[in-house]
C-alpha positions as CSV (number, residue, x, y, z in Angstrom):
1,X,117.7,101.3,67.7
2,X,115.0,103.8,68.5
3,X,115.6,106.0,71.5
4,X,112.8,104.8,73.8
5,X,112.5,105.3,77.6
6,X,112.1,102.5,80.2
7,X,111.3,102.2,83.9
8,X,114.1,100.2,85.4
9,X,113.6,100.7,89.2
10,X,110.6,101.1,91.5
11,X,110.5,102.1,95.2
12,X,107.3,102.7,97.1
13,X,106.7,103.2,100.9
14,X,103.1,103.6,102.1
15,X,101.0,102.7,105.1
16,X,97.4,102.5,106.2
17,X,98.4,104.5,109.3
18,X,100.4,107.7,109.7
19,X,104.1,106.9,109.4
20,X,105.4,108.3,112.7
21,X,108.9,106.8,112.8
22,X,110.2,108.3,109.5
23,X,110.4,112.0,108.4
24,X,109.5,112.9,104.9
25,X,113.2,113.0,104.0
26,X,113.7,109.5,105.4
27,X,110.7,108.2,103.6
28,X,112.3,109.3,100.3
29,X,115.8,107.9,101.3
30,X,114.4,104.4,101.9
31,X,112.2,104.5,98.8
32,X,115.3,105.5,96.8
33,X,117.4,102.8,98.3
34,X,114.6,100.3,97.4
35,X,114.5,101.6,93.8
36,X,118.2,101.6,93.3
37,X,118.4,98.0,94.6
38,X,115.6,97.1,92.3
39,X,117.6,98.5,89.3
40,X,121.0,97.2,90.5
41,X,122.4,100.7,90.7
42,X,124.3,102.9,93.2
43,X,124.2,106.7,93.8
44,X,127.2,107.3,91.5
45,X,125.1,105.9,88.6
46,X,122.4,108.6,89.0
47,X,122.6,111.2,86.2
48,X,119.8,113.4,87.3
49,X,117.0,113.8,89.8
50,X,113.5,115.3,89.5
51,X,111.2,116.0,92.4
52,X,107.6,116.9,92.5
53,X,105.5,118.4,95.3
54,X,103.0,121.1,96.1
55,X,104.5,124.1,97.9
56,X,101.1,125.1,99.3
57,X,100.5,121.6,100.8
58,X,104.1,121.5,102.2
59,X,103.7,124.9,103.7
60,X,107.0,126.3,102.4
61,X,108.4,127.7,99.2
62,X,110.6,125.6,97.0
63,X,109.7,122.6,99.2
64,X,111.6,120.2,96.9
65,X,114.9,121.7,97.7
66,X,114.7,120.0,101.1
67,X,114.4,116.5,99.6
68,X,117.0,116.5,96.8
69,X,119.7,115.1,99.0
70,X,117.5,112.2,100.1
71,X,117.4,110.9,96.5
72,X,121.0,111.2,95.5
73,X,120.4,114.3,93.4
74,X,123.0,116.7,95.0
75,X,125.6,118.0,92.6
76,X,123.9,116.3,89.7
77,X,123.4,118.1,86.3
78,X,119.6,117.8,86.4
79,X,117.8,119.4,89.3
80,X,114.2,119.9,88.2
81,X,111.5,120.7,90.7
82,X,107.9,120.4,89.7
83,X,105.1,122.1,91.6
84,X,102.5,119.6,90.3
85,X,101.2,116.1,90.8
86,X,104.0,113.6,90.7
87,X,102.9,111.9,87.5
88,X,104.3,115.0,85.8
89,X,107.7,113.9,86.9
90,X,107.3,111.0,84.5
91,X,106.8,113.4,81.7
92,X,109.7,115.6,82.6
93,X,112.0,112.6,83.2
94,X,110.9,111.1,79.8
95,X,112.0,114.2,78.0
96,X,115.3,114.3,80.0
97,X,116.2,110.8,78.9
98,X,115.1,111.4,75.3
99,X,117.4,114.5,75.3
100,X,120.4,112.6,76.8
101,X,120.0,108.8,76.5
102,X,123.2,108.4,78.6
103,X,121.4,109.6,81.7
104,X,119.8,107.6,84.5
105,X,117.1,109.8,86.0
106,X,115.5,109.4,89.4
107,X,111.9,110.7,89.9
108,X,110.7,111.3,93.4
109,X,107.7,112.4,95.4
110,X,106.7,112.3,99.0
111,X,103.6,113.2,101.0
112,X,103.6,113.3,104.8
113,X,100.6,115.2,105.9
114,X,100.6,113.6,109.3
115,X,103.9,115.4,110.1
116,X,103.0,118.9,108.9
117,X,99.2,118.9,109.0
118,X,97.9,116.5,111.7
119,X,94.4,118.0,111.7
120,X,94.1,117.6,107.9
121,X,93.1,121.2,107.2
122,X,95.8,121.9,104.7
123,X,94.1,120.8,101.6
124,X,90.7,122.2,102.7
125,X,92.3,125.7,103.1
126,X,94.0,125.3,99.8
127,X,90.7,124.7,98.1
128,X,89.2,128.0,99.4
129,X,92.4,130.0,98.8
130,X,92.7,128.8,95.2
131,X,89.3,130.3,94.2
132,X,88.4,133.6,92.5
133,X,89.0,136.2,95.2
134,X,86.1,138.6,94.7
135,X,83.0,136.3,95.0
136,X,83.8,132.6,95.2
137,X,86.5,132.7,97.9
138,X,84.5,134.8,100.5
139,X,81.4,132.6,99.9
140,X,83.3,129.3,100.3
141,X,85.2,130.5,103.3
142,X,81.9,131.2,105.0
143,X,81.2,127.5,105.2
144,X,81.1,126.9,109.0
145,X,83.0,123.6,108.9
146,X,86.3,123.9,107.0
147,X,86.2,120.2,106.3
148,X,82.8,120.6,104.5
149,X,83.9,122.6,101.5
150,X,85.7,119.8,99.7
151,X,82.7,117.5,100.1
152,X,80.2,120.1,98.9
153,X,82.2,120.9,95.8
154,X,82.8,117.2,95.1
155,X,79.1,116.5,95.6
156,X,78.1,119.1,93.0
157,X,80.3,117.3,90.5
158,X,79.0,113.9,91.5
159,X,75.3,114.8,91.2
160,X,75.7,116.2,87.7
161,X,77.6,113.1,86.5
162,X,75.2,110.7,88.1
163,X,72.3,112.4,86.4
164,X,74.1,112.3,83.1
165,X,74.9,108.6,83.4
166,X,71.7,107.5,85.0
167,X,73.5,106.2,88.1
168,X,72.3,105.9,91.7
169,X,74.1,106.0,95.0
170,X,74.4,102.2,95.1
171,X,76.3,102.2,91.8
172,X,78.8,104.7,93.2
173,X,79.0,102.7,96.4
174,X,79.9,99.5,94.5
175,X,83.1,101.2,93.3
176,X,84.2,101.8,96.9
177,X,83.4,98.2,97.7
178,X,85.5,97.0,94.8
179,X,88.5,99.1,95.6
180,X,88.4,98.5,99.3
181,X,88.1,94.7,99.0
182,X,91.2,92.7,99.8
183,X,92.1,89.3,98.6
184,X,94.1,87.1,100.9
185,X,96.6,84.4,99.5
186,X,93.8,81.9,99.6
187,X,91.6,84.0,97.4
188,X,89.1,84.9,100.2
189,X,87.6,88.4,100.0
190,X,87.5,90.8,103.0
191,X,86.3,94.4,103.1
192,X,83.1,96.5,103.5
193,X,79.9,95.6,101.7
194,X,77.6,98.0,99.9
195,X,75.4,98.4,103.0
196,X,78.4,99.5,105.1
197,X,79.4,102.1,102.5
198,X,75.9,103.5,102.3
199,X,75.7,103.7,106.1
200,X,79.0,105.6,106.4
201,X,79.0,109.2,107.4
202,X,77.2,111.5,104.9
203,X,79.5,114.4,104.1
204,X,77.4,116.0,101.3
205,X,75.1,113.8,99.3
206,X,76.2,111.6,97.6
207,X,79.8,111.9,99.0
208,X,80.2,109.7,102.1
209,X,83.2,109.0,104.2
210,X,83.8,105.7,102.5
211,X,83.4,107.1,98.9
212,X,86.1,109.7,99.5
213,X,89.8,108.6,99.7
214,X,91.4,109.4,103.0
215,X,94.7,111.4,103.1
216,X,97.7,109.3,103.8
217,X,101.6,109.3,103.9
218,X,103.7,107.8,101.1
219,X,106.8,108.1,99.1
220,X,107.5,106.9,95.6
221,X,110.7,106.6,93.5
222,X,110.8,105.7,89.8
223,X,114.1,105.3,87.9
224,X,114.2,105.9,84.1
225,X,116.8,105.0,81.5
226,X,117.0,104.8,77.8
227,X,116.2,101.5,76.1
228,X,119.8,100.8,75.2
229,X,120.9,101.4,78.8
230,X,118.0,99.4,80.2
231,X,119.0,96.3,78.2
232,X,122.2,96.2,80.0
233,X,120.9,97.1,83.5
234,X,117.5,95.3,83.8
235,X,116.0,92.0,83.0
236,X,112.4,93.3,83.0
237,X,112.4,97.0,81.9
238,X,108.9,98.5,81.4
239,X,108.6,100.6,78.3
240,X,106.9,104.0,78.4
241,X,104.9,104.0,75.1
242,X,102.8,107.1,75.5
243,X,102.4,110.2,77.7
244,X,99.9,113.0,77.8
245,X,98.8,115.8,80.2
246,X,96.3,118.6,80.2
247,X,94.5,121.2,82.3
248,X,90.9,122.4,82.3
249,X,89.6,125.7,83.5
250,X,91.4,126.9,86.6
251,X,88.4,129.0,87.7
252,X,86.0,126.6,89.4
253,X,82.9,128.6,88.5
254,X,83.6,128.4,84.7
255,X,84.2,124.6,84.6
256,X,81.5,122.3,83.4
257,X,80.6,120.0,86.2
258,X,80.3,116.2,85.8
259,X,82.9,116.1,83.0
260,X,86.6,115.1,83.1
261,X,87.7,117.0,80.0
262,X,91.3,117.3,81.2
263,X,91.5,113.5,81.4
264,X,90.0,113.0,77.9
265,X,92.5,115.4,76.4
266,X,95.5,113.9,78.2
267,X,94.4,110.4,77.2
268,X,94.1,111.5,73.5
269,X,97.7,112.7,73.5
270,X,98.9,109.5,75.2
271,X,96.9,107.2,72.9
272,X,98.2,108.9,69.8
273,X,101.8,108.6,70.9
274,X,101.3,104.9,71.9
275,X,99.3,104.0,68.8
276,X,96.2,103.0,70.9
277,X,93.0,103.0,68.8
278,X,90.6,101.0,71.0
279,X,91.6,101.6,74.6
280,X,88.8,99.3,76.0
281,X,90.3,96.5,73.9
282,X,94.0,97.2,74.0
283,X,94.5,98.2,77.7
284,X,94.9,95.1,79.9
285,X,94.8,96.9,83.3
286,X,94.5,100.5,84.5
287,X,95.2,102.5,87.7
288,X,93.1,105.7,87.6
289,X,92.3,108.4,90.1
290,X,89.4,107.4,92.4
291,X,89.8,110.4,94.7
292,X,86.0,110.1,95.0
293,X,84.2,106.9,94.0
294,X,82.2,108.6,91.2
295,X,85.4,110.0,89.8
296,X,86.6,106.5,88.8
297,X,83.5,106.2,86.6
298,X,83.9,109.7,85.2
299,X,87.5,108.9,84.3
300,X,86.6,105.6,82.7
301,X,84.3,107.5,80.4
302,X,86.9,110.1,79.6
303,X,89.6,107.5,79.0
304,X,87.3,105.7,76.4
305,X,86.9,102.6,78.5
306,X,83.1,102.8,78.2
307,X,80.3,105.1,76.9
308,X,78.2,107.1,79.2
309,X,74.9,105.1,78.9
310,X,76.7,101.7,79.5
311,X,78.5,102.6,82.8
312,X,75.7,101.2,84.9
313,X,75.6,97.9,82.9
314,X,79.4,97.7,83.2
315,X,79.2,98.0,86.9
316,X,76.6,95.3,87.2
317,X,78.5,93.0,84.8
318,X,81.8,93.4,86.8
319,X,83.7,94.7,83.8
320,X,86.1,96.7,86.0
321,X,86.6,94.0,88.6
322,X,90.0,92.2,88.9
323,X,88.6,89.2,86.9
324,X,86.6,91.5,84.5
325,X,87.3,92.5,80.9
326,X,89.1,95.7,82.0
327,X,90.4,95.6,85.6
328,X,90.5,99.0,87.2
329,X,92.4,99.8,90.4
330,X,93.1,96.2,91.4
331,X,95.7,97.6,93.8
332,X,92.9,99.2,95.8
333,X,93.4,102.6,94.2
334,X,93.1,105.7,96.4
335,X,90.0,104.5,98.1
336,X,91.7,101.3,99.2
337,X,95.2,102.5,99.8
338,X,94.8,106.1,100.7
339,X,95.5,109.4,98.8
340,X,99.0,110.8,99.2
341,X,98.0,114.0,97.5
342,X,100.7,115.0,95.0
343,X,102.4,111.6,95.2
344,X,99.6,109.2,94.3
345,X,100.0,109.9,90.6
346,X,103.6,108.4,90.6
347,X,102.3,105.5,92.7
348,X,99.8,104.7,90.0
349,X,102.6,104.5,87.5
350,X,104.5,102.2,89.9
351,X,101.5,99.9,90.3
352,X,101.1,99.5,86.5
353,X,104.8,98.8,86.1
354,X,104.6,96.1,88.8
355,X,101.6,94.6,87.0
356,X,103.6,94.5,83.7
357,X,106.5,92.9,85.5
358,X,104.2,90.3,87.1
359,X,105.2,91.5,90.6
360,X,101.9,92.9,91.9
361,X,101.8,90.4,94.7
362,X,98.3,89.7,95.9
363,X,96.5,91.5,93.1
364,X,98.3,90.5,90.0
365,X,96.2,90.4,86.8
366,X,97.3,87.5,84.6
367,X,98.9,88.2,81.2
368,X,99.3,92.0,81.5
369,X,101.1,93.4,78.5
370,X,99.8,97.0,78.3
371,X,98.6,99.2,81.2
372,X,97.5,102.7,81.8
373,X,98.3,105.0,84.7
374,X,96.2,108.1,85.3
375,X,96.2,110.9,87.9
376,X,93.9,113.8,88.5
377,X,95.1,116.9,90.3
378,X,91.9,117.4,92.4
379,X,89.3,120.1,92.7
380,X,91.8,123.0,92.9
381,X,93.6,122.4,89.7
382,X,91.6,120.1,87.3
383,X,94.8,118.8,85.8
384,X,95.3,115.2,84.5
385,X,98.2,113.0,83.3
386,X,98.1,109.7,81.5
387,X,101.0,107.3,80.9
388,X,100.8,104.1,78.7
389,X,103.2,101.4,79.8
390,X,104.0,98.1,78.1
391,X,106.2,95.1,78.1
392,X,109.4,95.5,76.3
């Protein structure tokens, strides 16, 4: 039997509102309990634990050391801490299980900005402080409103992409409408219409309040095991078929605006590993980063779901809708559910795993066999990760 890696347990805790009653450690504890119950395991079965978080956002060095006990990782042989988006924990965990197929590895990430950064300035300050210090940083820190910098930089990216693709603001607004629309059990739709999106506060054209994902609290746990172990533990393991990750220029001024090269390169790695040749035909559903509405479309191009000059037609034809040819972000994505910066990447993986297991209640796409999860690290890092999941 080939030594392949499977997802056997999933635990996600998220909310539309700040989670006041639970600390970030408690969020992880309950998400871990949920994932262990899902996999039919106890703490004694855990062979290793991997946590992911941004020290800069958490406001303390080695921030992960304060969460390892919450996920049952104390005194375990594997104690990896990743200062990167949580989708990278999938890659680290994959390699751990490949190296030692006897291990059960817990992957964890938590984001609780409402506890440490109630004004929401943490990420804005991080953007400015991550820039080249001689020219870019002093100029950007001179922006009067600290909340304005992110929107200005995102708008530069959006304008270049929209010109390249021949898109207008209504096309971008339609992505926000799609991802913020909720289907009730009777199939009735509720959510904002395009007019409401276009009337929302203008942050920096074309970025509006409703085309930018709001920051939120969340915790996510994924449990990995080898295929042989998964056969004994789980009725519906989800196979990790391909992984890939990459970074673009760290210096913002030297990046090419309007392109998602890091996503394209990461996808190329994952597709090669998974044997995917025509992603627009072979992928049944995808959860990709829609930190800003235009970014979903940029990533669709980079992932090979569409060519540049067909994006507008695909929007009009509903290709990326739940009932379209290639459903994108049917869970609501970051625009619909909120952006737990640093944790959202792992939640995207969890959402695809639930789709493959047929357990995405309320937004299940029929007949999902192969799905793609993607995460983008944001303006400061320009990193991307892609994971291809499938039925056993």
